[in-house]
py3Dmol code that shows the C-alpha trace and the ligand (Angstrom):
import py3Dmol

protein = """\
ATOM      1  CA  MET A   1     -38.728 108.903-262.399  1.00  0.00           C
ATOM      2  CA  SER A   2     -35.428 107.726-263.765  1.00  0.00           C
ATOM      3  CA  ARG A   3     -36.689 104.705-265.681  1.00  0.00           C
ATOM      4  CA  GLU A   4     -39.117 106.909-267.570  1.00  0.00           C
ATOM      5  CA  ARG A   5     -36.316 109.370-268.307  1.00  0.00           C
ATOM      6  CA  LEU A   6     -34.168 106.505-269.656  1.00  0.00           C
ATOM      7  CA  ALA A   7     -37.079 105.296-271.788  1.00  0.00           C
ATOM      8  CA  ASP A   8     -37.460 108.828-273.187  1.00  0.00           C
ATOM      9  CA  LEU A   9     -33.763 109.044-274.058  1.00  0.00           C
ATOM     10  CA  ILE A  10     -33.907 105.680-275.831  1.00  0.00           C
ATOM     11  CA  ARG A  11     -37.066 106.690-277.691  1.00  0.00           C
ATOM     12  CA  GLU A  12     -35.382 109.863-278.952  1.00  0.00           C
ATOM     13  CA  ALA A  13     -32.131 108.101-279.949  1.00  0.00           C
ATOM     14  CA  ARG A  14     -31.331 107.188-283.550  1.00  0.00           C
ATOM     15  CA  ARG A  15     -27.776 105.872-283.246  1.00  0.00           C
ATOM     16  CA  ALA A  16     -27.167 104.926-279.650  1.00  0.00           C
ATOM     17  CA  VAL A  17     -24.035 103.154-278.480  1.00  0.00           C
ATOM     18  CA  VAL A  18     -24.102 100.670-275.608  1.00  0.00           C
ATOM     19  CA  PHE A  19     -20.975 100.280-273.463  1.00  0.00           C
ATOM     20  CA  THR A  20     -20.840  97.255-271.165  1.00  0.00           C
ATOM     21  CA  GLY A  21     -18.541  96.252-268.329  1.00  0.00           C
ATOM     22  CA  ALA A  22     -18.263  93.451-265.818  1.00  0.00           C
ATOM     23  CA  GLY A  23     -21.584  94.341-264.136  1.00  0.00           C
ATOM     24  CA  MET A  24     -23.383  93.263-267.297  1.00  0.00           C
ATOM     25  CA  SER A  25     -22.108  89.717-266.881  1.00  0.00           C
ATOM     26  CA  THR A  26     -22.242  89.406-263.090  1.00  0.00           C
ATOM     27  CA  GLU A  27     -25.997  89.067-263.624  1.00  0.00           C
ATOM     28  CA  SER A  28     -25.143  85.925-265.634  1.00  0.00           C
ATOM     29  CA  GLY A  29     -23.126  84.607-262.707  1.00  0.00           C
ATOM     30  CA  ILE A  30     -19.697  85.620-264.015  1.00  0.00           C
ATOM     31  CA  PRO A  31     -17.695  87.229-261.192  1.00  0.00           C
ATOM     32  CA  ASP A  32     -16.080  90.606-261.767  1.00  0.00           C
ATOM     33  CA  PHE A  33     -12.440  89.626-262.257  1.00  0.00           C
ATOM     34  CA  ARG A  34     -11.116  92.672-260.478  1.00  0.00           C
ATOM     35  CA  SER A  35     -13.436  92.595-257.466  1.00  0.00           C
ATOM     36  CA  PRO A  36     -12.682  91.031-254.075  1.00  0.00           C
ATOM     37  CA  GLY A  37     -13.452  87.344-254.576  1.00  0.00           C
ATOM     38  CA  GLY A  38     -12.894  87.709-258.320  1.00  0.00           C
ATOM     39  CA  VAL A  39     -10.349  85.596-260.161  1.00  0.00           C
ATOM     40  CA  TRP A  40      -7.470  88.086-259.851  1.00  0.00           C
ATOM     41  CA  SER A  41      -7.833  88.129-256.073  1.00  0.00           C
ATOM     42  CA  LYS A  42      -7.250  84.339-256.132  1.00  0.00           C
ATOM     43  CA  MET A  43      -4.485  83.939-258.685  1.00  0.00           C
ATOM     44  CA  ARG A  44      -1.880  86.050-260.386  1.00  0.00           C
ATOM     45  CA  PRO A  45      -2.610  87.041-264.000  1.00  0.00           C
ATOM     46  CA  ILE A  46      -0.260  85.598-266.613  1.00  0.00           C
ATOM     47  CA  TYR A  47       1.267  88.525-268.473  1.00  0.00           C
ATOM     48  CA  PHE A  48       1.573  88.416-272.230  1.00  0.00           C
ATOM     49  CA  ASP A  49       5.398  88.393-272.205  1.00  0.00           C
ATOM     50  CA  GLU A  50       5.389  85.428-269.799  1.00  0.00           C
ATOM     51  CA  PHE A  51       2.982  83.516-272.036  1.00  0.00           C
ATOM     52  CA  VAL A  52       5.199  84.081-275.069  1.00  0.00           C
ATOM     53  CA  SER A  53       8.528  83.324-273.372  1.00  0.00           C
ATOM     54  CA  SER A  54       7.689  80.461-270.992  1.00  0.00           C
ATOM     55  CA  GLU A  55       6.332  77.025-271.882  1.00  0.00           C
ATOM     56  CA  GLU A  56       5.536  76.483-268.208  1.00  0.00           C
ATOM     57  CA  ARG A  57       3.381  79.604-268.108  1.00  0.00           C
ATOM     58  CA  ARG A  58       1.629  78.627-271.351  1.00  0.00           C
ATOM     59  CA  ARG A  59       0.790  75.283-269.798  1.00  0.00           C
ATOM     60  CA  GLU A  60      -0.548  77.058-266.730  1.00  0.00           C
ATOM     61  CA  ALA A  61      -2.631  79.407-268.872  1.00  0.00           C
ATOM     62  CA  TRP A  62      -4.217  76.536-270.765  1.00  0.00           C
ATOM     63  CA  THR A  63      -4.809  74.602-267.559  1.00  0.00           C
ATOM     64  CA  ARG A  64      -6.768  77.616-266.278  1.00  0.00           C
ATOM     65  CA  VAL A  65      -8.820  77.767-269.500  1.00  0.00           C
ATOM     66  CA  TYR A  66     -10.028  74.191-269.168  1.00  0.00           C
ATOM     67  CA  SER A  67     -10.394  74.077-265.392  1.00  0.00           C
ATOM     68  CA  GLY A  68     -13.278  76.584-265.506  1.00  0.00           C
ATOM     69  CA  VAL A  69     -11.508  78.647-262.845  1.00  0.00           C
ATOM     70  CA  LEU A  70     -11.751  81.806-264.967  1.00  0.00           C
ATOM     71  CA  GLY A  71     -15.498  81.812-264.443  1.00  0.00           C
ATOM     72  CA  TRP A  72     -17.291  82.162-267.796  1.00  0.00           C
ATOM     73  CA  THR A  73     -17.663  78.505-268.756  1.00  0.00           C
ATOM     74  CA  GLY A  74     -21.296  77.695-269.423  1.00  0.00           C
ATOM     75  CA  ALA A  75     -22.630  81.197-268.672  1.00  0.00           C
ATOM     76  CA  LYS A  76     -25.790  82.262-270.517  1.00  0.00           C
ATOM     77  CA  PRO A  77     -27.044  85.734-271.524  1.00  0.00           C
ATOM     78  CA  ASN A  78     -29.325  87.441-269.000  1.00  0.00           C
ATOM     79  CA  ALA A  79     -32.343  89.757-269.350  1.00  0.00           C
ATOM     80  CA  GLY A  80     -30.019  92.744-269.838  1.00  0.00           C
ATOM     81  CA  HIS A  81     -28.205  91.126-272.757  1.00  0.00           C
ATOM     82  CA  TYR A  82     -31.525  90.277-274.431  1.00  0.00           C
ATOM     83  CA  ALA A  83     -32.817  93.837-273.997  1.00  0.00           C
ATOM     84  CA  VAL A  84     -29.640  95.173-275.655  1.00  0.00           C
ATOM     85  CA  ALA A  85     -30.143  92.691-278.488  1.00  0.00           C
ATOM     86  CA  ARG A  86     -33.698  94.018-278.954  1.00  0.00           C
ATOM     87  CA  LEU A  87     -32.386  97.586-279.171  1.00  0.00           C
ATOM     88  CA  VAL A  88     -29.894  96.516-281.840  1.00  0.00           C
ATOM     89  CA  ALA A  89     -32.591  94.594-283.768  1.00  0.00           C
ATOM     90  CA  ARG A  90     -34.895  97.623-283.653  1.00  0.00           C
ATOM     91  CA  GLY A  91     -32.196  99.831-285.154  1.00  0.00           C
ATOM     92  CA  LYS A  92     -31.780 101.951-282.031  1.00  0.00           C
ATOM     93  CA  VAL A  93     -28.264 100.833-281.186  1.00  0.00           C
ATOM     94  CA  ALA A  94     -25.523 101.032-283.791  1.00  0.00           C
ATOM     95  CA  ALA A  95     -22.762  99.362-281.793  1.00  0.00           C
ATOM     96  CA  VAL A  96     -22.139  97.513-278.539  1.00  0.00           C
ATOM     97  CA  ILE A  97     -18.697  98.277-277.070  1.00  0.00           C
ATOM     98  CA  THR A  98     -17.786  95.748-274.391  1.00  0.00           C
ATOM     99  CA  GLN A  99     -14.994  95.188-271.893  1.00  0.00           C
ATOM    100  CA  ASN A 100     -16.289  91.639-271.400  1.00  0.00           C
ATOM    101  CA  VAL A 101     -14.694  88.585-273.038  1.00  0.00           C
ATOM    102  CA  ASP A 102     -17.566  86.115-272.589  1.00  0.00           C
ATOM    103  CA  ASN A 103     -19.309  86.355-275.994  1.00  0.00           C
ATOM    104  CA  LEU A 104     -22.697  86.831-274.269  1.00  0.00           C
ATOM    105  CA  HIS A 105     -23.750  89.747-276.486  1.00  0.00           C
ATOM    106  CA  GLN A 106     -23.290  87.574-279.560  1.00  0.00           C
ATOM    107  CA  ASP A 107     -24.969  84.654-277.758  1.00  0.00           C
ATOM    108  CA  SER A 108     -28.015  86.873-277.054  1.00  0.00           C
ATOM    109  CA  GLY A 109     -28.421  87.611-280.764  1.00  0.00           C
ATOM    110  CA  VAL A 110     -26.402  90.786-281.415  1.00  0.00           C
ATOM    111  CA  PRO A 111     -24.710  90.335-284.818  1.00  0.00           C
ATOM    112  CA  SER A 112     -20.974  89.954-284.251  1.00  0.00           C
ATOM    113  CA  GLU A 113     -20.178  92.883-286.566  1.00  0.00           C
ATOM    114  CA  ARG A 114     -22.064  95.147-284.127  1.00  0.00           C
ATOM    115  CA  VAL A 115     -19.991  94.032-281.115  1.00  0.00           C
ATOM    116  CA  ILE A 116     -16.690  95.818-280.448  1.00  0.00           C
ATOM    117  CA  GLU A 117     -14.575  93.836-277.972  1.00  0.00           C
ATOM    118  CA  LEU A 118     -11.963  95.988-276.214  1.00  0.00           C
ATOM    119  CA  HIS A 119     -10.489  93.084-274.263  1.00  0.00           C
ATOM    120  CA  GLY A 120     -10.928  90.346-276.869  1.00  0.00           C
ATOM    121  CA  ASN A 121     -12.883  87.110-276.557  1.00  0.00           C
ATOM    122  CA  ALA A 122     -12.227  84.152-274.277  1.00  0.00           C
ATOM    123  CA  THR A 123     -14.460  81.654-276.067  1.00  0.00           C
ATOM    124  CA  TYR A 124     -12.017  80.882-278.859  1.00  0.00           C
ATOM    125  CA  ALA A 125      -8.282  81.123-279.507  1.00  0.00           C
ATOM    126  CA  THR A 126      -6.095  82.609-282.217  1.00  0.00           C
ATOM    127  CA  CYS A 127      -2.578  82.051-283.515  1.00  0.00           C
ATOM    128  CA  LEU A 128      -0.288  84.847-282.366  1.00  0.00           C
ATOM    129  CA  ASP A 129       1.651  84.626-285.651  1.00  0.00           C
ATOM    130  CA  CYS A 130      -0.892  84.153-288.464  1.00  0.00           C
ATOM    131  CA  GLY A 131      -4.135  85.010-286.673  1.00  0.00           C
ATOM    132  CA  LEU A 132      -5.915  81.760-287.560  1.00  0.00           C
ATOM    133  CA  ARG A 133      -8.897  81.034-285.322  1.00  0.00           C
ATOM    134  CA  HIS A 134      -8.809  77.832-283.245  1.00  0.00           C
ATOM    135  CA  GLU A 135     -11.779  76.357-281.385  1.00  0.00           C
ATOM    136  CA  LEU A 136     -11.281  75.583-277.683  1.00  0.00           C
ATOM    137  CA  GLU A 137     -13.135  72.279-277.938  1.00  0.00           C
ATOM    138  CA  VAL A 138     -10.706  71.036-280.603  1.00  0.00           C
ATOM    139  CA  LEU A 139      -7.604  72.115-278.669  1.00  0.00           C
ATOM    140  CA  LYS A 140      -8.992  70.615-275.466  1.00  0.00           C
ATOM    141  CA  GLN A 141      -8.626  67.036-276.617  1.00  0.00           C
ATOM    142  CA  SER A 142      -4.896  67.224-277.340  1.00  0.00           C
ATOM    143  CA  PHE A 143      -4.150  69.407-274.312  1.00  0.00           C
ATOM    144  CA  LEU A 144      -6.023  67.399-271.690  1.00  0.00           C
ATOM    145  CA  GLY A 145      -5.585  64.018-273.409  1.00  0.00           C
ATOM    146  CA  LEU A 146      -1.994  64.256-274.600  1.00  0.00           C
ATOM    147  CA  GLY A 147      -0.600  67.216-272.658  1.00  0.00           C
ATOM    148  CA  GLU A 148       0.208  69.078-275.864  1.00  0.00           C
ATOM    149  CA  ILE A 149       0.314  72.855-275.495  1.00  0.00           C
ATOM    150  CA  PRO A 150      -1.757  74.239-278.379  1.00  0.00           C
ATOM    151  CA  SER A 151       0.147  75.355-281.459  1.00  0.00           C
ATOM    152  CA  CYS A 152      -1.128  76.525-284.828  1.00  0.00           C
ATOM    153  CA  ARG A 153      -2.037  73.778-287.265  1.00  0.00           C
ATOM    154  CA  ALA A 154      -1.268  76.137-290.157  1.00  0.00           C
ATOM    155  CA  CYS A 155       2.039  77.757-289.173  1.00  0.00           C
ATOM    156  CA  GLY A 156       3.169  76.179-285.892  1.00  0.00           C
ATOM    157  CA  GLY A 157       2.901  79.514-284.025  1.00  0.00           C
ATOM    158  CA  LEU A 158       1.803  79.985-280.449  1.00  0.00           C
ATOM    159  CA  VAL A 159      -1.958  79.806-279.865  1.00  0.00           C
ATOM    160  CA  LYS A 160      -3.620  81.821-277.096  1.00  0.00           C
ATOM    161  CA  THR A 161      -7.229  82.554-276.149  1.00  0.00           C
ATOM    162  CA  ALA A 162      -8.332  85.638-278.081  1.00  0.00           C
ATOM    163  CA  THR A 163      -8.331  87.839-275.000  1.00  0.00           C
ATOM    164  CA  ILE A 164      -6.157  90.883-274.437  1.00  0.00           C
ATOM    165  CA  SER A 165      -3.784  89.794-271.656  1.00  0.00           C
ATOM    166  CA  PHE A 166      -2.194  91.959-269.038  1.00  0.00           C
ATOM    167  CA  GLY A 167       0.828  93.604-270.627  1.00  0.00           C
ATOM    168  CA  GLN A 168      -0.677  93.437-274.114  1.00  0.00           C
ATOM    169  CA  PRO A 169      -1.615  96.709-275.863  1.00  0.00           C
ATOM    170  CA  MET A 170      -5.263  97.598-276.457  1.00  0.00           C
ATOM    171  CA  PRO A 171      -6.338  96.241-279.853  1.00  0.00           C
ATOM    172  CA  PRO A 172      -5.946  99.133-282.343  1.00  0.00           C
ATOM    173  CA  VAL A 173      -8.755  98.132-284.714  1.00  0.00           C
ATOM    174  CA  ALA A 174     -11.301  97.676-281.919  1.00  0.00           C
ATOM    175  CA  MET A 175     -10.218 100.935-280.262  1.00  0.00           C
ATOM    176  CA  ALA A 176     -10.594 102.845-283.551  1.00  0.00           C
ATOM    177  CA  ARG A 177     -14.033 101.316-284.184  1.00  0.00           C
ATOM    178  CA  ALA A 178     -15.129 102.141-280.645  1.00  0.00           C
ATOM    179  CA  GLU A 179     -13.991 105.729-280.996  1.00  0.00           C
ATOM    180  CA  ALA A 180     -15.757 106.158-284.345  1.00  0.00           C
ATOM    181  CA  ALA A 181     -19.004 104.709-282.981  1.00  0.00           C
ATOM    182  CA  THR A 182     -18.758 106.927-279.909  1.00  0.00           C
ATOM    183  CA  LEU A 183     -18.213 110.079-281.964  1.00  0.00           C
ATOM    184  CA  ALA A 184     -21.313 109.257-284.036  1.00  0.00           C
ATOM    185  CA  ALA A 185     -23.540 108.409-281.065  1.00  0.00           C
ATOM    186  CA  ASP A 186     -26.558 110.474-280.037  1.00  0.00           C
ATOM    187  CA  LEU A 187     -27.009 108.423-276.834  1.00  0.00           C
ATOM    188  CA  PHE A 188     -24.231 106.679-274.913  1.00  0.00           C
ATOM    189  CA  LEU A 189     -25.634 104.028-272.595  1.00  0.00           C
ATOM    190  CA  VAL A 190     -23.251 102.621-269.971  1.00  0.00           C
ATOM    191  CA  LEU A 191     -24.280  99.267-268.489  1.00  0.00           C
ATOM    192  CA  GLY A 192     -22.392  97.701-265.591  1.00  0.00           C
ATOM    193  CA  SER A 193     -19.134  99.618-265.686  1.00  0.00           C
ATOM    194  CA  SER A 194     -17.669 101.673-262.889  1.00  0.00           C
ATOM    195  CA  LEU A 195     -15.856 103.711-265.581  1.00  0.00           C
ATOM    196  CA  VAL A 196     -12.481 103.701-263.899  1.00  0.00           C
ATOM    197  CA  VAL A 197     -10.304 101.774-266.369  1.00  0.00           C
ATOM    198  CA  TYR A 198      -8.822 103.985-269.094  1.00  0.00           C
ATOM    199  CA  PRO A 199      -8.711 104.272-272.030  1.00  0.00           C
ATOM    200  CA  ALA A 200     -12.165 102.693-272.174  1.00  0.00           C
ATOM    201  CA  ALA A 201     -13.530 104.966-269.487  1.00  0.00           C
ATOM    202  CA  GLY A 202     -12.835 107.967-271.705  1.00  0.00           C
ATOM    203  CA  PHE A 203     -15.573 107.041-274.193  1.00  0.00           C
ATOM    204  CA  PRO A 204     -18.590 108.384-272.273  1.00  0.00           C
ATOM    205  CA  LEU A 205     -17.126 111.855-271.972  1.00  0.00           C
ATOM    206  CA  LEU A 206     -15.989 111.760-275.604  1.00  0.00           C
ATOM    207  CA  ALA A 207     -19.610 111.079-276.579  1.00  0.00           C
ATOM    208  CA  LYS A 208     -20.881 113.756-274.227  1.00  0.00           C
ATOM    209  CA  ASP A 209     -18.452 116.314-275.694  1.00  0.00           C
ATOM    210  CA  LYS A 210     -19.885 115.583-279.156  1.00  0.00           C
ATOM    211  CA  GLY A 211     -23.409 116.289-277.928  1.00  0.00           C
ATOM    212  CA  ALA A 212     -24.637 112.791-277.077  1.00  0.00           C
ATOM    213  CA  ARG A 213     -26.851 112.142-274.106  1.00  0.00           C
ATOM    214  CA  LEU A 214     -25.243 109.967-271.413  1.00  0.00           C
ATOM    215  CA  ALA A 215     -27.128 107.327-269.424  1.00  0.00           C
ATOM    216  CA  ILE A 216     -25.567 105.059-266.776  1.00  0.00           C
ATOM    217  CA  VAL A 217     -27.035 101.906-265.255  1.00  0.00           C
ATOM    218  CA  ASN A 218     -24.694 100.462-262.634  1.00  0.00           C
ATOM    219  CA  ARG A 219     -25.289  99.021-259.185  1.00  0.00           C
ATOM    220  CA  GLU A 220     -22.646 101.232-257.629  1.00  0.00           C
ATOM    221  CA  PRO A 221     -21.990 104.944-258.163  1.00  0.00           C
ATOM    222  CA  THR A 222     -19.457 105.641-260.925  1.00  0.00           C
ATOM    223  CA  GLU A 223     -16.782 108.253-261.491  1.00  0.00           C
ATOM    224  CA  GLN A 224     -18.929 109.900-264.152  1.00  0.00           C
ATOM    225  CA  ASP A 225     -22.407 109.953-262.627  1.00  0.00           C
ATOM    226  CA  GLN A 226     -22.249 113.729-262.345  1.00  0.00           C
ATOM    227  CA  PHE A 227     -21.958 114.082-266.131  1.00  0.00           C
ATOM    228  CA  ALA A 228     -24.879 111.791-266.966  1.00  0.00           C
ATOM    229  CA  ASP A 229     -28.381 112.808-268.069  1.00  0.00           C
ATOM    230  CA  VAL A 230     -29.819 109.876-266.162  1.00  0.00           C
ATOM    231  CA  VAL A 231     -28.266 107.483-263.613  1.00  0.00           C
ATOM    232  CA  LEU A 232     -29.837 104.310-262.199  1.00  0.00           C
ATOM    233  CA  HIS A 233     -28.085 102.376-259.426  1.00  0.00           C
ATOM    234  CA  GLU A 234     -30.050  99.198-260.068  1.00  0.00           C
ATOM    235  CA  GLU A 235     -29.782  95.764-261.696  1.00  0.00           C
ATOM    236  CA  ILE A 236     -29.391  96.049-265.462  1.00  0.00           C
ATOM    237  CA  GLY A 237     -31.731  93.176-266.307  1.00  0.00           C
ATOM    238  CA  ALA A 238     -34.515  94.602-264.154  1.00  0.00           C
ATOM    239  CA  VAL A 239     -34.170  98.109-265.556  1.00  0.00           C
ATOM    240  CA  LEU A 240     -33.849  97.199-269.218  1.00  0.00           C
ATOM    241  CA  GLY A 241     -36.478  94.479-269.004  1.00  0.00           C
ATOM    242  CA  ASP A 242     -38.856  97.226-267.919  1.00  0.00           C
ATOM    243  CA  VAL A 243     -37.614 100.045-270.219  1.00  0.00           C
ATOM    244  CA  VAL A 244     -37.124  97.869-273.323  1.00  0.00           C
ATOM    245  CA  PRO A 245     -39.969  95.337-273.168  1.00  0.00           C
ATOM    246  CA  ALA A 246     -40.118  92.444-275.618  1.00  0.00           C
ATOM    247  CA  ASP A 247     -42.667  92.720-278.434  1.00  0.00           C
TER     248      ASP A 247
END
"""
ligand_1 = """\
1
ZN
Zn -0.629 80.331 -287.297
"""
view = py3Dmol.view(width=600, height=400)
view.addModel(protein, "pdb")
view.setStyle({"model": 0}, {"cartoon": {"style": "trace"}})
view.addModel(ligand_1, "xyz")
view.setStyle({"model": 1}, {"stick": {}})
view.zoomTo()
view.show()
């Protein structure tokens, strides 16, 4: 059966790459932003150019961050995240490429240098000018208490959550790291992505072209199921909890 096939592929792998999408985090209660009922069906995204050019839009963006309306506040890693962390700790998985911005791979124990974030990270902010990291808890006090839109304490530049906004290019360093990891992979394991959003959706076939095995665990069928060595349309936590048991 498919779970045994997936277990075999993982057993044979020496430098697997895990690729995670929204389905990974829906099992932690974070809605898929792009799905019906997700955040972008309820409110319009704030594009990067609007954030930079409009104080009103910056205020709206920060109001969203602290209202919890974006959905990731307080979320915890699920069984799938912990199984991935075990694979990394056991030396099976060289890198975790994620489209998620919720920091749950790091929270589950994957070292941050092993996590490649294609869409950035929503759990902290950075200065758009000098790149200095700012903690949301620190900015919260002056924003909610005094109404001050966050600015950089070092250079005065605009501060934004460290996500890649609509209208912002894909991050070149993360994309290059993801491509290098993919080219080196002997198993490419897709978890919770429907594989429709390019350029990220190109990675599985890039790995496959280089001779890697391809495994997909996603509740719904994906665009690339026909290319995979094993496909499971099941919950990630249930599958990986079974296939990658704790010691
Ligand atoms: Zn700065």
